[in-house]
N, CA, C, O and the ligand as a Tripos MOL2 file, in Angstrom:
@<TRIPOS>MOLECULE
protein
  245   243    62     0     0
PROTEIN
NO_CHARGES

@<TRIPOS>ATOM
      1 N          34.2600   16.7000   46.4200 N.3       1 MET1
      2 CA         33.9510   15.3400   46.8920 C.3       1 MET1
      3 C          33.3840   14.5100   45.7550 C.2       1 MET1
      4 O          32.5550   14.9820   44.9760 O.2       1 MET1
      5 N          33.8390   13.2690   45.6700 N.am      2 ARG2
      6 CA         33.3230   12.3870   44.6210 C.3       2 ARG2
      7 C          31.8790   11.9960   44.9240 C.2       2 ARG2
      8 O          31.4840   11.8180   46.0760 O.2       2 ARG2
      9 N          31.1360   11.8720   43.8820 N.am      3 ARG3
     10 CA         29.7510   11.4290   44.0720 C.3       3 ARG3
     11 C          29.7420    9.9420   44.3850 C.2       3 ARG3
     12 O          30.6580    9.2070   44.0150 O.2       3 ARG3
     13 N          28.6960    9.5130   45.0670 N.am      4 LYS4
     14 CA         28.5960    8.0980   45.4070 C.3       4 LYS4
     15 C          27.6340    7.3860   44.4650 C.2       4 LYS4
     16 O          26.6980    7.9710   43.9200 O.2       4 LYS4
     17 N          27.9060    6.1120   44.3020 N.am      5 VAL5
     18 CA         27.0520    5.2830   43.4590 C.3       5 VAL5
     19 C          26.6200    4.0510   44.2450 C.2       5 VAL5
     20 O          27.3150    3.6060   45.1580 O.2       5 VAL5
     21 N          25.4700    3.5140   43.8800 N.am      6 CYS6
     22 CA         24.9760    2.2940   44.5110 C.3       6 CYS6
     23 C          25.8520    1.1160   44.0820 C.2       6 CYS6
     24 O          26.1500    0.9580   42.8980 O.2       6 CYS6
     25 N          26.2590    0.3010   45.0370 N.am      7 LYS7
     26 CA         27.1150   -0.8370   44.7170 C.3       7 LYS7
     27 C          26.4020   -1.8710   43.8610 C.2       7 LYS7
     28 O          27.0350   -2.5590   43.0600 O.2       7 LYS7
     29 N          25.1050   -1.9840   44.0230 N.am      8 ASP8
     30 CA         24.3530   -2.9870   43.2660 C.3       8 ASP8
     31 C          23.9740   -2.4940   41.8790 C.2       8 ASP8
     32 O          24.1700   -3.1970   40.8880 O.2       8 ASP8
     33 N          23.4230   -1.2710   41.8100 N.am      9 CYS9
     34 CA         22.8810   -0.7780   40.5400 C.3       9 CYS9
     35 C          23.8800    0.0640   39.7580 C.2       9 CYS9
     36 O          23.7540    0.2180   38.5430 O.2       9 CYS9
     37 N          24.8720    0.6080   40.4550 N.am     10 ARG10
     38 CA         25.8480    1.5160   39.8570 C.3      10 ARG10
     39 C          25.2110    2.8370   39.4270 C.2      10 ARG10
     40 O          25.7840    3.5660   38.6170 O.2      10 ARG10
     41 N          24.0450    3.1460   39.9560 N.am     11 VAL11
     42 CA         23.4230    4.4270   39.6400 C.3      11 VAL11
     43 C          23.9470    5.4750   40.6250 C.2      11 VAL11
     44 O          24.2420    5.1650   41.7790 O.2      11 VAL11
     45 N          24.0580    6.7090   40.1550 N.am     12 PHE12
     46 CA         24.5150    7.7760   41.0390 C.3      12 PHE12
     47 C          23.4170    8.1250   42.0470 C.2      12 PHE12
     48 O          22.2420    8.2300   41.6950 O.2      12 PHE12
     49 N          23.8190    8.3000   43.2890 N.am     13 VAL13
     50 CA         22.8750    8.5330   44.3740 C.3      13 VAL13
     51 C          23.2090    9.8610   45.0420 C.2      13 VAL13
     52 O          24.3520   10.1030   45.4280 O.2      13 VAL13
     53 N          22.2000   10.7170   45.1740 N.am     14 ASP14
     54 CA         22.4100   11.9950   45.8480 C.3      14 ASP14
     55 C          21.8830   11.9830   47.2690 C.2      14 ASP14
     56 O          22.4120   12.6800   48.1340 O.2      14 ASP14
     57 N          20.8530   11.2050   47.5150 N.am     15 GLY15
     58 CA         20.2570   11.1860   48.8520 C.3      15 GLY15
     59 C          20.8150   10.0550   49.6980 C.2      15 GLY15
     60 O          21.9550    9.6310   49.5110 O.2      15 GLY15
     61 N          20.0140    9.5770   50.6180 N.am     16 GLY16
     62 CA         20.4620    8.5720   51.5570 C.3      16 GLY16
     63 C          20.1630    7.1470   51.1330 C.2      16 GLY16
     64 O          20.6310    6.1980   51.7620 O.2      16 GLY16
     65 N          19.3880    6.9910   50.0710 N.am     17 GLU17
     66 CA         19.1070    5.6390   49.6030 C.3      17 GLU17
     67 C          19.0770    5.6000   48.0810 C.2      17 GLU17
     68 O          18.8160    6.5970   47.4090 O.2      17 GLU17
     69 N          19.3560    4.4120   47.5720 N.am     18 CYS18
     70 CA         19.3580    4.2250   46.1210 C.3      18 CYS18
     71 C          17.9320    4.3600   45.5800 C.2      18 CYS18
     72 O          17.0120    3.7300   46.1040 O.2      18 CYS18
     73 N          17.7400    5.1780   44.5330 N.am     19 PRO19
     74 CA         16.3900    5.3530   43.9850 C.3      19 PRO19
     75 C          15.8560    4.0970   43.3050 C.2      19 PRO19
     76 O          14.6480    3.9690   43.1090 O.2      19 PRO19
     77 N          16.7350    3.1760   42.9460 N.am     20 LEU20
     78 CA         16.3000    1.9760   42.2320 C.3      20 LEU20
     79 C          16.0380    0.8080   43.1750 C.2      20 LEU20
     80 O          14.9530    0.2280   43.1530 O.2      20 LEU20
     81 N          17.0170    0.4570   44.0000 N.am     21 CYS21
     82 CA         16.8680   -0.7340   44.8450 C.3      21 CYS21
     83 C          16.6030   -0.3790   46.3130 C.2      21 CYS21
     84 O          16.4220   -1.2640   47.1490 O.2      21 CYS21
     85 N          16.5820    0.9330   46.6180 N.am     22 LYS22
     86 CA         16.3450    1.4050   47.9900 C.3      22 LYS22
     87 C          17.4210    0.9480   48.9640 C.2      22 LYS22
     88 O          17.2370    0.9870   50.1810 O.2      22 LYS22
     89 N          18.5270    0.5200   48.4170 N.am     23 GLY23
     90 CA         19.6230    0.0840   49.2660 C.3      23 GLY23
     91 C          20.4560    1.2430   49.7680 C.2      23 GLY23
     92 O          20.2700    2.3840   49.3440 O.2      23 GLY23
     93 N          21.3610    0.9530   50.6590 N.am     24 SER24
     94 CA         22.2140    2.0100   51.1980 C.3      24 SER24
     95 C          23.6870    1.5890   51.1940 C.2      24 SER24
     96 O          24.4780    2.0440   52.0210 O.2      24 SER24
     97 N          24.0340    0.7220   50.2590 N.am     25 GLN25
     98 CA         25.4320    0.3330   50.0900 C.3      25 GLN25
     99 C          26.0200    1.1540   48.9500 C.2      25 GLN25
    100 O          25.7460    0.8980   47.7780 O.2      25 GLN25
    101 N          26.8340    2.1490   49.3130 N.am     26 PHE26
    102 CA         27.3760    3.0270   48.2890 C.3      26 PHE26
    103 C          28.8850    2.9300   48.2320 C.2      26 PHE26
    104 O          29.5410    2.4770   49.1700 O.2      26 PHE26
    105 N          29.4120    3.3690   47.1100 N.am     27 THR27
    106 CA         30.8580    3.4610   46.9860 C.3      27 THR27
    107 C          31.2030    4.7370   46.2310 C.2      27 THR27
    108 O          30.4490    5.1820   45.3670 O.2      27 THR27
    109 N          32.3380    5.3130   46.5620 N.am     28 THR28
    110 CA         32.8120    6.4580   45.7840 C.3      28 THR28
    111 C          33.9660    6.0280   44.8870 C.2      28 THR28
    112 O          34.5960    6.8520   44.2240 O.2      28 THR28
    113 N          34.2330    4.7140   44.8780 N.am     29 ASN29
    114 CA         35.3310    4.1790   44.0880 C.3      29 ASN29
    115 C          34.7950    3.6630   42.7540 C.2      29 ASN29
    116 O          34.5730    2.4660   42.5700 O.2      29 ASN29
    117 N          34.5940    4.6050   41.8290 N.am     30 TRP30
    118 CA         34.0060    4.2310   40.5450 C.3      30 TRP30
    119 C          34.7990    4.8910   39.4220 C.2      30 TRP30
    120 O          35.5080    5.8750   39.6340 O.2      30 TRP30
    121 N          34.6660    4.3370   38.2440 N.am     31 THR31
    122 CA         35.2910    4.9500   37.0760 C.3      31 THR31
    123 C          34.3050    4.9800   35.9240 C.2      31 THR31
    124 O          33.5040    4.0630   35.7390 O.2      31 THR31
    125 N          34.3830    6.0450   35.1600 N.am     32 GLY32
    126 CA         33.5230    6.1840   34.0000 C.3      32 GLY32
    127 C          32.1280    6.5900   34.3890 C.2      32 GLY32
    128 O          31.6280    6.1850   35.4390 O.2      32 GLY32
    129 N          31.4970    7.3790   33.5630 N.am     33 ARG33
    130 CA         30.1380    7.8160   33.8640 C.3      33 ARG33
    131 C          29.3500    7.8170   32.5720 C.2      33 ARG33
    132 O          29.8570    8.2190   31.5240 O.2      33 ARG33
    133 N          28.1210    7.3720   32.6460 N.am     34 ILE34
    134 CA         27.3110    7.3270   31.4370 C.3      34 ILE34
    135 C          25.8710    7.6400   31.7910 C.2      34 ILE34
    136 O          25.3690    7.2310   32.8390 O.2      34 ILE34
    137 N          25.2170    8.3680   30.9070 N.am     35 THR35
    138 CA         23.8000    8.6540   31.0960 C.3      35 THR35
    139 C          23.0030    7.8060   30.1220 C.2      35 THR35
    140 O          23.1780    7.9040   28.9070 O.2      35 THR35
    141 N          22.1370    6.9840   30.6570 N.am     36 ILE36
    142 CA         21.2810    6.1280   29.8310 C.3      36 ILE36
    143 C          19.9380    6.8320   29.6510 C.2      36 ILE36
    144 O          19.2370    7.1140   30.6230 O.2      36 ILE36
    145 N          19.5960    7.1070   28.4130 N.am     37 ILE37
    146 CA         18.3230    7.7720   28.1320 C.3      37 ILE37
    147 C          17.2320    6.7320   27.9110 C.2      37 ILE37
    148 O          16.1460    6.8160   28.4830 O.2      37 ILE37
    149 N          17.5460    5.7460   27.0660 N.am     38 ASP38
    150 CA         16.5650    4.7120   26.7630 C.3      38 ASP38
    151 C          17.2310    3.3460   26.8960 C.2      38 ASP38
    152 O          17.8980    2.8620   25.9820 O.2      38 ASP38
    153 N          17.0270    2.7380   28.0710 N.am     39 ALA39
    154 CA         17.7330    1.4940   28.3750 C.3      39 ALA39
    155 C          17.3470    0.3730   27.4070 C.2      39 ALA39
    156 O          18.1500   -0.5210   27.1410 O.2      39 ALA39
    157 N          16.1160    0.4210   26.8800 N.am     40 GLN40
    158 CA         15.6620   -0.6430   25.9790 C.3      40 GLN40
    159 C          16.4310   -0.6250   24.6660 C.2      40 GLN40
    160 O          16.6800   -1.6690   24.0640 O.2      40 GLN40
    161 N          16.8060    0.5850   24.2250 N.am     41 LYS41
    162 CA         17.4320    0.7130   22.9120 C.3      41 LYS41
    163 C          18.9440    0.8550   22.9950 C.2      41 LYS41
    164 O          19.6320    0.8820   21.9740 O.2      41 LYS41
    165 N          19.4490    0.9440   24.2070 N.am     42 SER42
    166 CA         20.8710    1.2180   24.3530 C.3      42 SER42
    167 C          21.6790   -0.0640   24.4990 C.2      42 SER42
    168 O          21.4570   -0.8540   25.4170 O.2      42 SER42
    169 N          22.6210   -0.2590   23.5780 N.am     43 SER43
    170 CA         23.4810   -1.4400   23.6860 C.3      43 SER43
    171 C          24.4410   -1.2940   24.8600 C.2      43 SER43
    172 O          24.8600   -2.2850   25.4570 O.2      43 SER43
    173 N          24.7890   -0.0440   25.1880 N.am     44 ILE44
    174 CA         25.6700    0.1680   26.3390 C.3      44 ILE44
    175 C          24.9460   -0.2090   27.6240 C.2      44 ILE44
    176 O          25.5340   -0.8060   28.5260 O.2      44 ILE44
    177 N          23.6760    0.1400   27.6990 N.am     45 ALA45
    178 CA         22.8900   -0.2270   28.8710 C.3      45 ALA45
    179 C          22.8860   -1.7370   29.0660 C.2      45 ALA45
    180 O          23.0380   -2.2320   30.1830 O.2      45 ALA45
    181 N          22.7130   -2.4560   27.9740 N.am     46 LYS46
    182 CA         22.7250   -3.9170   28.0600 C.3      46 LYS46
    183 C          24.0870   -4.4210   28.5070 C.2      46 LYS46
    184 O          24.1970   -5.3450   29.3130 O.2      46 LYS46
    185 N          25.1200   -3.7900   27.9650 N.am     47 ARG47
    186 CA         26.4710   -4.2570   28.2710 C.3      47 ARG47
    187 C          26.8190   -4.0700   29.7440 C.2      47 ARG47
    188 O          27.4480   -4.9370   30.3490 O.2      47 ARG47
    189 N          26.4100   -2.9380   30.3220 N.am     48 ILE48
    190 CA         26.7260   -2.7350   31.7340 C.3      48 ILE48
    191 C          25.6030   -3.2310   32.6320 C.2      48 ILE48
    192 O          25.6990   -3.1440   33.8570 O.2      48 ILE48
    193 N          24.5420   -3.7500   32.0290 N.am     49 GLY49
    194 CA         23.5230   -4.4380   32.8030 C.3      49 GLY49
    195 C          22.5510   -3.5370   33.5420 C.2      49 GLY49
    196 O          22.1820   -3.8280   34.6790 O.2      49 GLY49
    197 N          22.1280   -2.4380   32.9100 N.am     50 VAL50
    198 CA         21.1340   -1.5880   33.5420 C.3      50 VAL50
    199 C          19.8360   -1.6200   32.7400 C.2      50 VAL50
    200 O          19.8490   -1.7510   31.5160 O.2      50 VAL50
    201 N          18.7220   -1.4980   33.4490 N.am     51 ALA51
    202 CA         17.4300   -1.6430   32.8060 C.3      51 ALA51
    203 C          16.5910   -0.3690   32.8700 C.2      51 ALA51
    204 O          15.5090   -0.3030   32.2860 O.2      51 ALA51
    205 N          17.0870    0.6300   33.5740 N.am     52 GLN52
    206 CA         16.3240    1.8720   33.6860 C.3      52 GLN52
    207 C          17.1910    3.0490   33.3100 C.2      52 GLN52
    208 O          18.4140    3.0120   33.4430 O.2      52 GLN52
    209 N          16.5290    4.1140   32.8290 N.am     53 LYS53
    210 CA         17.3010    5.3030   32.4900 C.3      53 LYS53
    211 C          17.8700    5.9460   33.7400 C.2      53 LYS53
    212 O          17.3480    5.7800   34.8420 O.2      53 LYS53
    213 N          18.9340    6.6710   33.5490 N.am     54 GLY54
    214 CA         19.5710    7.3180   34.6760 C.3      54 GLY54
    215 C          21.0450    7.5080   34.4160 C.2      54 GLY54
    216 O          21.5500    7.2180   33.3310 O.2      54 GLY54
    217 N          21.7230    8.0020   35.4330 N.am     55 GLU55
    218 CA         23.1510    8.2470   35.3030 C.3      55 GLU55
    219 C          23.8980    7.1510   36.0600 C.2      55 GLU55
    220 O          23.6470    6.9220   37.2440 O.2      55 GLU55
    221 N          24.8120    6.4810   35.3730 N.am     56 TYR56
    222 CA         25.4730    5.3060   35.9480 C.3      56 TYR56
    223 C          26.9860    5.4170   35.8870 C.2      56 TYR56
    224 O          27.5470    6.0640   35.0030 O.2      56 TYR56
    225 N          27.6200    4.7820   36.8290 N.am     57 ALA57
    226 CA         29.0590    4.5600   36.7390 C.3      57 ALA57
    227 C          29.2820    3.2950   35.9400 C.2      57 ALA57
    228 O          28.5270    2.3320   36.0710 O.2      57 ALA57
    229 N          30.3190    3.2900   35.1100 N.am     58 ILE58
    230 CA         30.5630    2.1120   34.2900 C.3      58 ILE58
    231 C          31.1770    0.9910   35.1340 C.2      58 ILE58
    232 O          30.8400   -0.1810   34.9710 O.2      58 ILE58
    233 N          32.0750    1.3700   36.0300 N.am     59 LYS59
    234 CA         32.7290    0.3660   36.8670 C.3      59 LYS59
    235 C          32.7670    0.8250   38.3120 C.2      59 LYS59
    236 O          33.0340    1.9950   38.5880 O.2      59 LYS59
    237 N          32.5030   -0.0790   39.2250 N.am     60 THR60
    238 CA         32.6920    0.2280   40.6340 C.3      60 THR60
    239 C          33.5820   -0.8400   41.2550 C.2      60 THR60
    240 O          33.7500   -1.9330   40.7130 O.2      60 THR60
    241 N          34.1400   -0.4970   42.3930 N.am     61 ARG61
    242 CA         34.9380   -1.4800   43.1120 C.3      61 ARG61
    243 C          34.3750   -1.6760   44.4970 C.2      61 ARG61
    244 O          34.9060   -2.4710   45.2730 O.2      61 ARG61
    245 ZN         20.7640    0.3230   44.0010 Zn       62 ZN62
@<TRIPOS>BOND
     1     1     2 1
     2     2     3 1
     3     3     4 2
     4     3     5 am
     5     5     6 1
     6     6     7 1
     7     7     8 2
     8     7     9 am
     9     9    10 1
    10    10    11 1
    11    11    12 2
    12    11    13 am
    13    13    14 1
    14    14    15 1
    15    15    16 2
    16    15    17 am
    17    17    18 1
    18    18    19 1
    19    19    20 2
    20    19    21 am
    21    21    22 1
    22    22    23 1
    23    23    24 2
    24    23    25 am
    25    25    26 1
    26    26    27 1
    27    27    28 2
    28    27    29 am
    29    29    30 1
    30    30    31 1
    31    31    32 2
    32    31    33 am
    33    33    34 1
    34    34    35 1
    35    35    36 2
    36    35    37 am
    37    37    38 1
    38    38    39 1
    39    39    40 2
    40    39    41 am
    41    41    42 1
    42    42    43 1
    43    43    44 2
    44    43    45 am
    45    45    46 1
    46    46    47 1
    47    47    48 2
    48    47    49 am
    49    49    50 1
    50    50    51 1
    51    51    52 2
    52    51    53 am
    53    53    54 1
    54    54    55 1
    55    55    56 2
    56    55    57 am
    57    57    58 1
    58    58    59 1
    59    59    60 2
    60    59    61 am
    61    61    62 1
    62    62    63 1
    63    63    64 2
    64    63    65 am
    65    65    66 1
    66    66    67 1
    67    67    68 2
    68    67    69 am
    69    69    70 1
    70    70    71 1
    71    71    72 2
    72    71    73 am
    73    73    74 1
    74    74    75 1
    75    75    76 2
    76    75    77 am
    77    77    78 1
    78    78    79 1
    79    79    80 2
    80    79    81 am
    81    81    82 1
    82    82    83 1
    83    83    84 2
    84    83    85 am
    85    85    86 1
    86    86    87 1
    87    87    88 2
    88    87    89 am
    89    89    90 1
    90    90    91 1
    91    91    92 2
    92    91    93 am
    93    93    94 1
    94    94    95 1
    95    95    96 2
    96    95    97 am
    97    97    98 1
    98    98    99 1
    99    99   100 2
   100    99   101 am
   101   101   102 1
   102   102   103 1
   103   103   104 2
   104   103   105 am
   105   105   106 1
   106   106   107 1
   107   107   108 2
   108   107   109 am
   109   109   110 1
   110   110   111 1
   111   111   112 2
   112   111   113 am
   113   113   114 1
   114   114   115 1
   115   115   116 2
   116   115   117 am
   117   117   118 1
   118   118   119 1
   119   119   120 2
   120   119   121 am
   121   121   122 1
   122   122   123 1
   123   123   124 2
   124   123   125 am
   125   125   126 1
   126   126   127 1
   127   127   128 2
   128   127   129 am
   129   129   130 1
   130   130   131 1
   131   131   132 2
   132   131   133 am
   133   133   134 1
   134   134   135 1
   135   135   136 2
   136   135   137 am
   137   137   138 1
   138   138   139 1
   139   139   140 2
   140   139   141 am
   141   141   142 1
   142   142   143 1
   143   143   144 2
   144   143   145 am
   145   145   146 1
   146   146   147 1
   147   147   148 2
   148   147   149 am
   149   149   150 1
   150   150   151 1
   151   151   152 2
   152   151   153 am
   153   153   154 1
   154   154   155 1
   155   155   156 2
   156   155   157 am
   157   157   158 1
   158   158   159 1
   159   159   160 2
   160   159   161 am
   161   161   162 1
   162   162   163 1
   163   163   164 2
   164   163   165 am
   165   165   166 1
   166   166   167 1
   167   167   168 2
   168   167   169 am
   169   169   170 1
   170   170   171 1
   171   171   172 2
   172   171   173 am
   173   173   174 1
   174   174   175 1
   175   175   176 2
   176   175   177 am
   177   177   178 1
   178   178   179 1
   179   179   180 2
   180   179   181 am
   181   181   182 1
   182   182   183 1
   183   183   184 2
   184   183   185 am
   185   185   186 1
   186   186   187 1
   187   187   188 2
   188   187   189 am
   189   189   190 1
   190   190   191 1
   191   191   192 2
   192   191   193 am
   193   193   194 1
   194   194   195 1
   195   195   196 2
   196   195   197 am
   197   197   198 1
   198   198   199 1
   199   199   200 2
   200   199   201 am
   201   201   202 1
   202   202   203 1
   203   203   204 2
   204   203   205 am
   205   205   206 1
   206   206   207 1
   207   207   208 2
   208   207   209 am
   209   209   210 1
   210   210   211 1
   211   211   212 2
   212   211   213 am
   213   213   214 1
   214   214   215 1
   215   215   216 2
   216   215   217 am
   217   217   218 1
   218   218   219 1
   219   219   220 2
   220   219   221 am
   221   221   222 1
   222   222   223 1
   223   223   224 2
   224   223   225 am
   225   225   226 1
   226   226   227 1
   227   227   228 2
   228   227   229 am
   229   229   230 1
   230   230   231 1
   231   231   232 2
   232   231   233 am
   233   233   234 1
   234   234   235 1
   235   235   236 2
   236   235   237 am
   237   237   238 1
   238   238   239 1
   239   239   240 2
   240   239   241 am
   241   241   242 1
   242   242   243 1
   243   243   244 2
@<TRIPOS>SUBSTRUCTURE
     1 MET1         2 RESIDUE 1 A MET
     2 ARG2         6 RESIDUE 1 A ARG
     3 ARG3        10 RESIDUE 1 A ARG
     4 LYS4        14 RESIDUE 1 A LYS
     5 VAL5        18 RESIDUE 1 A VAL
     6 CYS6        22 RESIDUE 1 A CYS
     7 LYS7        26 RESIDUE 1 A LYS
     8 ASP8        30 RESIDUE 1 A ASP
     9 CYS9        34 RESIDUE 1 A CYS
    10 ARG10       38 RESIDUE 1 A ARG
    11 VAL11       42 RESIDUE 1 A VAL
    12 PHE12       46 RESIDUE 1 A PHE
    13 VAL13       50 RESIDUE 1 A VAL
    14 ASP14       54 RESIDUE 1 A ASP
    15 GLY15       58 RESIDUE 1 A GLY
    16 GLY16       62 RESIDUE 1 A GLY
    17 GLU17       66 RESIDUE 1 A GLU
    18 CYS18       70 RESIDUE 1 A CYS
    19 PRO19       74 RESIDUE 1 A PRO
    20 LEU20       78 RESIDUE 1 A LEU
    21 CYS21       82 RESIDUE 1 A CYS
    22 LYS22       86 RESIDUE 1 A LYS
    23 GLY23       90 RESIDUE 1 A GLY
    24 SER24       94 RESIDUE 1 A SER
    25 GLN25       98 RESIDUE 1 A GLN
    26 PHE26      102 RESIDUE 1 A PHE
    27 THR27      106 RESIDUE 1 A THR
    28 THR28      110 RESIDUE 1 A THR
    29 ASN29      114 RESIDUE 1 A ASN
    30 TRP30      118 RESIDUE 1 A TRP
    31 THR31      122 RESIDUE 1 A THR
    32 GLY32      126 RESIDUE 1 A GLY
    33 ARG33      130 RESIDUE 1 A ARG
    34 ILE34      134 RESIDUE 1 A ILE
    35 THR35      138 RESIDUE 1 A THR
    36 ILE36      142 RESIDUE 1 A ILE
    37 ILE37      146 RESIDUE 1 A ILE
    38 ASP38      150 RESIDUE 1 A ASP
    39 ALA39      154 RESIDUE 1 A ALA
    40 GLN40      158 RESIDUE 1 A GLN
    41 LYS41      162 RESIDUE 1 A LYS
    42 SER42      166 RESIDUE 1 A SER
    43 SER43      170 RESIDUE 1 A SER
    44 ILE44      174 RESIDUE 1 A ILE
    45 ALA45      178 RESIDUE 1 A ALA
    46 LYS46      182 RESIDUE 1 A LYS
    47 ARG47      186 RESIDUE 1 A ARG
    48 ILE48      190 RESIDUE 1 A ILE
    49 GLY49      194 RESIDUE 1 A GLY
    50 VAL50      198 RESIDUE 1 A VAL
    51 ALA51      202 RESIDUE 1 A ALA
    52 GLN52      206 RESIDUE 1 A GLN
    53 LYS53      210 RESIDUE 1 A LYS
    54 GLY54      214 RESIDUE 1 A GLY
    55 GLU55      218 RESIDUE 1 A GLU
    56 TYR56      222 RESIDUE 1 A TYR
    57 ALA57      226 RESIDUE 1 A ALA
    58 ILE58      230 RESIDUE 1 A ILE
    59 LYS59      234 RESIDUE 1 A LYS
    60 THR60      238 RESIDUE 1 A THR
    61 ARG61      242 RESIDUE 1 A ARG
    62 ZN62       245 GROUP 0 **** ****
């Protein structure tokens, strides 16, 4: 089964709510995966618009 990601944050979610925004809008329709270690120093983090470390999908639909 594909893992689900939050539609707003694009962070991977294992439980019933998003750890970042506490939302429950998920999608399994994502492509690409990236782990952000230090969002402040990561140009990729800036490019995909994430501000916290974690595991993210690059694109969701
Ligand atoms: Zn979220």
